[in-house]
Every structure is written in structure tokens, then in C-alpha cells.
C-alpha positions in Angstrom: 129.2 119.0 73.1 131.7 121.4 74.7 135.4 120.7 74.9 135.0 120.0 78.6 133.3 116.8 77.8 136.6 114.9 77.3 136.5 112.2 79.9 139.4 111.9 82.4 140.1 109.1 84.9 139.3 110.0 88.5 142.9 109.7 89.4 143.6 112.9 87.5 140.6 114.6 89.2 141.5 114.6 92.9 138.6 116.8 94.1 136.1 114.5 92.3 137.8 111.5 93.8 137.5 113.0 97.2 133.8 113.9 96.6 133.0 110.3 95.7 134.8 109.0 98.8 132.7 111.3 100.9 129.5 110.1 99.3 130.6 106.5 99.9 131.2 107.3 103.6 128.0 109.3 104.0 125.2 107.7 102.0 122.4 110.1 101.1 124.6 113.2 101.3 125.0 115.3 98.2 128.5 116.4 97.4 129.2 119.1 94.8 132.2 121.2 93.7 131.8 124.9 93.0 134.7 127.2 92.6 137.1 124.4 93.5 135.4 124.0 96.9 133.6 120.9 98.1 130.0 121.5 99.3 128.4 118.7 101.3 124.6 118.8 101.9 122.8 116.5 104.4 119.9 114.3 103.2 116.8 116.3 102.6 113.8 116.3 105.0 110.3 115.1 104.1 108.8 118.5 103.0 111.8 119.0 100.7 110.9 115.8 98.9 107.2 116.7 98.8 107.9 120.1 97.1 109.9 118.3 94.4 107.0 115.9 93.7 104.6 118.8 93.7 106.7 120.5 91.1 107.2 117.5 88.9 103.5 117.2 88.4 102.9 120.5 86.6 106.0 120.1 84.5 104.9 116.6 83.4 101.3 117.8 82.8 102.6 120.5 80.5 104.3 117.8 78.4 107.8 118.5 79.4 108.5 114.8 80.3 108.1 113.3 76.9 109.8 112.9 73.5 111.6 116.2 73.5 112.5 116.9 77.1 112.7 115.1 80.5 112.0 116.1 84.1 114.8 114.6 86.2 116.1 114.7 89.8 119.6 114.5 91.0 121.3 114.6 87.6 124.8 116.2 87.6 125.6 119.4 85.7 129.2 119.9 84.6 130.2 123.5 85.3 132.7 125.7 83.3 133.9 127.6 86.4 136.8 125.3 87.4 138.4 122.1 86.2 136.4 119.8 88.4 133.3 121.9 89.2 129.9 120.3 89.0 126.5 120.6 90.8 123.6 118.2 91.4 120.4 120.3 91.2 117.4 119.1 93.0 115.3 119.1 89.8 116.1 119.9 86.2 114.4 120.0 82.8 116.8 118.6 80.2 116.7 117.9 76.5 115.6 114.3 75.7 119.0 113.5 74.2 120.8 114.2 77.5 122.6 110.9 77.5 124.5 112.1 74.4 126.0 114.9 76.5 127.7 113.0 79.3 130.9 114.7 80.4 132.4 113.1 83.5 131.4 111.5 86.8 127.7 111.2 85.8 127.6 114.9 85.0 126.2 116.4 81.7 127.0 119.3 79.5 124.9 122.3 80.6 124.0 122.9 76.9 121.2 120.3 77.4 119.7 121.9 80.5 116.6 124.1 80.0 115.9 124.7 83.7 117.5 124.0 87.1 115.6 124.1 90.3 116.8 124.1 93.9 114.8 123.7 97.1 116.7 125.3 100.0 117.9 123.2 102.9 120.3 124.0 105.8 122.9 125.4 103.4 120.4 127.8 101.7 123.1 130.4 101.1 124.7 128.2 98.5 121.5 128.1 96.5 121.0 131.9 96.8 124.6 132.9 96.0 127.2 130.4 94.8 124.8 128.5 92.6 123.4 131.7 91.0 126.9 132.5 89.8 127.6 128.9 88.8 124.4 128.4 86.8 124.8 131.8 85.1 128.3 130.8 84.1 126.9 127.6 82.6 124.3 129.7 80.7 121.4 127.6 82.1 118.4 129.6 80.8 116.2 129.4 83.8 117.1 128.9 87.5 114.2 128.6 90.0 114.8 128.6 93.8 112.2 127.5 96.3 113.5 129.6 99.2 112.0 127.9 102.3 114.2 130.0 104.6 112.6 133.3 103.6 109.3 132.0 102.1 110.0 133.3 98.6 110.2 131.8 95.1 113.0 133.2 92.9 113.0 133.0 89.1 116.2 133.9 87.4 116.5 134.3 83.7 118.8 135.8 81.0 122.2 134.5 82.1 125.2 136.5 81.0 128.1 134.2 82.1 128.5 136.0 85.4 125.0 136.6 86.7 121.4 136.5 85.7 120.1 139.8 84.2 116.6 139.1 85.4 115.9 138.1 89.0 112.3 138.2 90.1 111.3 137.3 93.7 107.7 136.1 94.3 105.7 135.9 97.5 102.8 133.7 98.6 99.6 134.8 96.8 101.3 135.1 93.4 101.1 132.8 90.4 104.3 132.6 88.3 104.4 131.6 84.7 107.8 130.3 83.7 109.5 131.4 80.5 108.5 129.9 77.1 112.0 128.7 76.6 111.1 125.6 78.6 109.0 124.4 75.6 105.6 124.7 77.3 103.7 127.0 79.5 104.0 126.2 83.2 102.3 128.3 86.0 103.3 127.8 89.6 101.2 128.7 92.7 103.8 130.2 95.0 101.8 129.8 98.2 101.1 126.1 97.6 104.7 125.3 96.8 106.0 127.1 99.9 103.3 125.5 102.1 104.4 122.1 100.9 107.9 122.7 101.9 107.2 124.1 105.3 108.3 122.0 108.3 106.2 121.7 111.4 108.9 122.3 113.9 110.5 125.3 112.2 108.0 126.9 109.8 110.4 129.6 108.6 113.4 127.4 108.1 114.5 125.2 105.2 
């Protein structure tokens, strides 16, 4: 476990204390801290939830939710970018011993994360920019973005502490095989994933 995993009382972590107060006042909202800045995301819409379910199924079918790894939603990832930084990715694949890597505020050491995945919402720029830097700094091996705003699927690999060396953007009609580092072969149908996340009122918005 990294040195960052020393637990501190929330009184010594003012931003985290404020983040938790916001979540208490706004149930269903997600509050994260990246670069010392609070990011507040409204509750997801229905298609957002459907996409996550549709993605859990192939990961589980490949055996990634078992004795060696788990497929989880809404689990906090402690970031090395600032003293109180953390994110709550929409979906993650973590090592099965994730509970041994608790750091602070229900967030876990990034060493146990094999993949993080975000489905874009109204604050899609955070997923495409701020979180790219954050997850690369945390050395998360694979970052997948379901970009509902632009109807693309992004797969980022080979983190180097500042960015991902490999960033591939996929369009509907493609099938994407995720890296072997996950522990199993997983292929994703880009068109099906994007279609599941499309809203009726604003088909090009997330």
C-alpha cells in the first residue's frame, strides 16, 4: 500500500469534509476532488445507468467478477495529485483484495485498480480532460470513456504519470478488444454501447 494510505480524521481534511457535507445536502450527487478542486456531478439519467449494466455483463461473462478481481460501481479511488484528491469512477475493475487497500473516506489505493470507466454526463469535459490526467497520475492501466456527447468510445492505456501514451478513439461500427492486463479478453461493440446511452430528447448529448 502506498504511503498515502495513512488514515487522517476528516477534521484535518477540510475539502473532504466539505465534499461530504455537499453529498449530505444533495443525495444522489457525486462529489470528487481533482487538483484541489471540488467537482459536483448531478445524478445520472436512465440511459447512463443502462450503459453501465450493459458493460458489467461482458466483464462478468469474461470471468472478471470472481476470485481474482471484482467489477464494481461507485468505488472511490485515492489520487496522488493533491493531498485530498479522489475520484469516484462510474465503473472499475479492481483486484479481489481491494478491501486491504482502503486509504481514506471510502477511497482505495490505485494500485488495486485494473481499469476505470466513465460514462459522460453534463460535465463531460471532466471525463475527457481532468480525469485523463488524474488517472494517468495514479497509473491506472486502462481508462475507458463512453463519450455520449460526441458518440465515441475512448480507450487509454500506457500511463506515464502525466498522460496516457496510447489514446485510441473508436466509432460506431467498430469492435474493441480491451488490453490483456485486465486478466481476460473483453470485446466491446461500440455501436451497441453508444446506442444504449443515447437519450431520446437529446440524442447527441450526454
